[in-house]
Backbone as CSV, one residue per row, in Angstrom:
resi,resn,N_x,N_y,N_z,CA_x,CA_y,CA_z,C_x,C_y,C_z
1,MET,65.078,107.632,114.859,65.024,108.944,114.820,65.775,109.427,113.626
2,LYS,65.572,110.174,112.932,66.320,110.712,111.784,67.164,112.142,112.379
3,ILE,68.069,112.336,111.848,68.908,113.834,111.849,67.993,114.977,112.498
4,HIS,67.202,115.138,110.975,66.278,116.367,111.320,65.115,116.213,112.581
5,GLN,64.975,114.914,112.640,64.050,114.954,113.841,64.913,115.314,115.118
6,ALA,66.085,114.837,115.029,66.906,115.237,116.715,67.124,116.621,116.510
7,SER,67.290,117.341,115.406,67.697,118.619,115.523,66.366,119.488,115.676
8,LEU,65.122,119.070,115.663,63.743,119.566,115.991,64.121,119.487,117.468
9,LEU,64.232,118.287,118.211,64.168,118.058,119.380,65.114,119.079,120.273
10,THR,66.541,119.058,119.573,67.430,120.045,120.220,67.030,121.367,120.242
11,LEU,66.099,121.789,119.385,65.769,123.206,119.369,64.493,123.375,120.426
12,ALA,63.604,122.342,120.462,62.712,122.613,121.469,63.418,122.756,122.901
13,ILE,64.291,121.958,123.029,65.221,122.019,124.393,65.820,123.224,124.605
14,LEU,66.410,123.523,123.486,67.080,125.266,123.652,66.068,125.871,124.144
15,THR,64.876,126.178,123.385,63.735,127.190,123.959,63.492,127.062,125.253
16,LEU,63.179,125.819,125.487,63.214,125.421,126.991,64.280,126.070,127.870
17,VAL,65.296,126.024,127.580,66.621,126.368,128.485,66.131,128.115,128.283
18,THR,66.006,128.473,127.123,66.009,130.162,126.981,65.007,130.523,128.139
19,ALA,63.669,129.877,128.015,62.433,130.127,128.850,63.098,130.181,130.378
20,CYS,64.041,129.259,130.562,64.249,129.036,131.943,65.340,129.727,132.410
21,GLY,65.964,130.492,131.464,66.923,131.810,132.307,68.300,131.378,131.911
22,GLY,68.461,129.996,131.135,70.123,129.817,130.970,70.289,128.333,131.437
23,ASN,71.298,127.785,131.290,71.661,126.156,131.805,71.737,126.295,133.312
24,ARG,71.897,127.393,133.831,72.034,127.207,135.457,70.711,126.904,136.107
25,PHE,69.690,127.421,135.251,68.320,127.111,136.006,67.833,125.797,135.426
26,VAL,68.275,125.342,134.347,67.347,124.243,133.988,67.186,123.020,134.919
27,PRO,65.946,122.414,135.158,65.595,121.336,135.736,65.918,120.162,135.313
28,PRO,66.697,119.549,136.347,67.495,118.209,135.834,66.733,117.343,134.658
29,PRO,65.295,117.133,134.717,64.928,116.342,133.561,65.189,116.708,132.197
30,VAL,65.079,118.107,132.115,65.214,119.008,130.616,66.905,118.880,130.349
31,ARG,67.632,118.938,131.557,69.021,118.793,131.474,69.545,117.105,130.826
32,ALA,68.629,116.470,131.462,68.814,114.939,130.942,68.331,114.914,129.284
33,ALA,67.230,115.551,128.930,66.738,115.439,127.739,67.495,116.236,126.613
34,MET,68.349,117.266,127.196,69.385,118.005,126.166,70.351,117.000,126.068
35,THR,70.945,116.487,126.956,72.350,115.476,126.743,71.691,114.218,125.998
36,ALA,70.536,113.563,126.091,70.249,112.565,125.172,69.973,113.191,123.856
37,ALA,69.513,114.125,123.765,69.352,114.521,122.235,70.958,114.798,121.683
38,ARG,71.787,115.512,122.353,73.072,115.316,122.084,73.320,114.278,121.142
39,VAL,73.393,113.356,122.323,74.388,111.938,121.958,73.452,111.510,120.764
40,VAL,72.092,111.078,120.535,71.386,110.705,119.532,72.005,111.573,118.146
41,SER,71.930,112.785,118.024,72.289,113.815,117.000,73.486,113.236,116.871
42,HIS,74.650,113.309,117.679,76.135,112.816,117.099,76.142,111.645,116.629
43,ALA,75.637,110.488,117.213,75.639,109.260,116.737,74.909,108.736,115.285
44,GLU,73.769,109.590,115.006,73.411,109.806,113.753,74.468,110.348,112.646
45,LYS,74.502,111.298,112.738,75.764,111.911,112.213,76.737,111.419,111.737
46,LYS,77.529,110.650,112.827,78.574,109.872,112.822,78.145,108.700,111.997
47,ASP,77.024,107.975,111.924,76.697,106.655,110.796,76.365,107.168,109.754
48,ALA,76.132,108.365,109.197,75.741,108.833,107.973,76.790,108.734,107.029
49,ASP,76.424,108.146,105.995,76.984,107.656,104.726,77.828,108.957,104.092
50,ASN,79.273,109.054,103.924,79.704,110.580,103.561,80.585,110.173,102.120
51,SER,80.039,109.179,101.669,81.079,108.706,100.726,80.681,109.595,99.217
52,ILE,81.447,109.857,98.477,81.493,110.555,97.315,82.323,109.870,96.138
53,SER,81.693,109.991,95.095,82.473,109.373,93.763,83.535,110.043,93.914
54,ASN,84.704,109.343,92.968,86.012,109.680,92.705,86.115,111.061,91.923
55,ASP,85.140,111.168,90.959,84.907,112.279,89.901,84.145,113.518,90.965
56,GLU,83.670,113.262,92.238,83.366,114.623,92.835,84.776,114.908,93.825
57,VAL,85.852,114.551,93.730,86.835,115.104,94.512,87.665,116.140,93.705
58,PRO,87.907,117.350,94.331,88.285,118.232,93.711,89.744,118.179,93.137
59,ALA,90.105,118.856,92.168,91.526,118.530,91.535,92.488,118.792,92.267
60,ASN,92.148,120.084,93.144,93.210,120.630,94.381,93.521,119.477,95.304
61,ILE,92.322,118.863,95.590,92.474,118.053,96.993,93.127,116.841,96.613
62,LEU,92.842,116.110,95.230,93.484,115.345,94.613,94.997,115.443,94.706
63,SER,95.254,116.268,93.651,96.776,116.969,93.495,97.507,117.101,94.774
64,ALA,96.757,117.619,96.419,97.531,117.431,97.482,97.968,116.411,97.999
65,ALA,97.065,115.195,97.826,97.175,113.997,98.377,98.489,113.343,97.290
66,GLN,98.679,113.458,96.192,99.622,112.799,95.404,100.649,113.520,95.492
67,ALA,100.626,115.037,95.828,102.083,115.673,96.300,102.731,115.026,97.743
68,LYS,101.720,114.767,98.703,101.933,114.340,100.003,102.809,112.797,100.085
69,VAL,102.067,112.012,99.092,102.277,110.753,99.088,102.647,110.242,97.174
70,PRO,103.674,110.503,96.795,103.901,110.354,95.354,103.343,108.999,94.948
71,GLY,102.821,108.871,93.756,101.944,107.768,93.238,100.940,107.302,93.826
72,PHE,100.445,108.248,94.477,99.054,107.642,95.025,97.868,107.518,94.125
73,ILE,97.188,106.306,94.332,96.083,106.279,93.084,94.835,106.183,94.066
74,LEU,93.880,107.138,93.937,92.634,107.057,94.760,91.597,105.912,94.453
75,GLU,91.202,105.219,95.508,90.294,104.046,95.294,88.835,104.476,95.767
76,SER,88.920,105.522,96.951,87.291,105.655,97.300,87.827,107.280,98.220
77,ALA,86.583,108.167,98.383,86.668,108.994,99.025,85.291,109.282,99.652
78,GLN,85.729,109.934,100.740,84.551,110.497,101.654,84.543,111.999,101.967
79,LEU,83.614,112.629,102.000,83.410,113.899,102.540,82.585,114.261,103.929
80,ASP,83.627,114.372,104.725,83.053,114.684,106.416,82.637,116.010,106.627
81,LYS,81.547,116.232,106.357,81.025,117.775,106.495,80.693,118.291,107.473
82,LYS,81.328,119.245,108.224,81.128,119.590,109.566,80.836,120.991,109.595
83,LEU,80.288,121.616,110.645,79.587,122.751,110.663,80.815,123.874,110.151
84,ILE,81.914,123.649,110.737,82.914,124.815,110.403,83.992,124.251,109.561
85,ARG,84.534,123.142,109.393,85.423,122.619,108.639,84.839,121.306,107.949
86,SER,85.222,120.943,106.714,84.783,119.719,105.970,86.408,119.323,105.591
87,ASN,86.458,118.096,105.987,87.704,117.152,105.491,86.975,116.068,104.107
88,TYR,88.195,116.285,103.618,88.048,114.722,102.677,88.822,113.962,103.202
89,GLU,88.145,112.661,103.140,89.335,111.294,103.367,89.505,110.472,102.206
90,LEU,90.504,110.281,102.107,90.891,109.692,100.517,91.542,108.120,100.839
91,ALA,91.117,107.234,100.379,91.886,105.742,100.674,92.169,105.639,99.302
92,GLY,93.413,105.088,99.058,94.013,104.533,98.079,95.496,103.741,98.142
93,ASN,96.250,103.617,97.091,97.586,102.731,97.077,98.566,103.683,96.630
94,ALA,99.738,103.531,97.006,100.988,104.111,96.366,102.215,102.998,96.474
95,GLN,102.860,102.885,95.820,104.073,101.977,95.684,103.900,100.642,96.854
96,GLY,102.540,99.972,96.379,102.260,98.776,97.095,101.694,98.924,98.495
97,GLN,101.631,100.219,99.048,100.917,100.406,100.353,99.842,100.921,100.144
98,ARG,99.017,100.550,101.159,97.561,101.650,101.493,97.928,102.728,102.230
99,TYR,97.141,103.700,101.558,97.132,105.122,102.708,95.664,105.542,102.796
100,LYS,95.503,106.042,103.682,94.482,106.915,104.117,94.799,108.778,104.537
101,ILE,94.504,109.338,103.610,95.001,110.660,103.611,93.792,111.526,103.887
102,THR,93.752,112.484,104.987,93.011,113.614,105.290,93.549,114.817,104.868
103,ILE,92.529,115.629,104.125,92.662,116.808,103.621,91.544,117.652,103.932
104,ASN,91.775,119.019,104.589,90.757,119.915,104.657,90.222,120.595,103.138
105,ARG,89.309,121.427,103.175,88.943,121.923,102.427,89.484,122.955,101.224
106,LEU,90.660,123.345,102.045,91.521,124.257,101.457,92.658,123.553,100.714
107,GLY,92.932,122.130,101.084,93.927,121.423,100.400,95.151,121.316,100.995
108,LEU,94.992,121.226,102.388,96.004,121.059,103.355,95.849,119.906,104.056
109,VAL,97.054,119.000,103.662,96.971,117.775,104.309,96.963,117.805,105.545
110,THR,96.342,117.178,106.513,96.048,117.261,107.952,96.439,115.909,108.473
111,ASN,96.340,114.649,107.828,96.647,113.436,108.569,96.873,112.461,107.270
112,VAL,98.056,111.513,107.569,98.202,110.429,106.402,98.647,109.333,107.279
113,GLU,97.805,108.168,107.137,97.788,107.071,107.972,98.272,105.939,106.619
114,GLN,99.294,105.094,107.003,99.750,104.212,105.986,99.252,102.834,106.873
115,ASN,98.575,101.808,106.172,98.093,100.669,106.614,98.839,99.512,106.239
């Protein structure tokens, strides 16, 4: 099942929920289908390849990583797109150590992991 198919299934289920008067009045089989659609949709989004090329990383994102970890050299990047927030996950080296740096779209470093 592809993401757009899961979205269509979720939309159909939400239509049923609305017709039934809200979540309290949803029959158990419909509730089970809603849960299954959420699980499938989440799993597919998690498995999606979010890799971007190093050239696609905005300058402010790269400079934030280099300010947090001096000497940081970018090796790979991913863009984790979420409905409200998007995060860049940068992997690279600095001073012989491997780092994974998470930066939000505004350029604020939210996490630094040293491997």
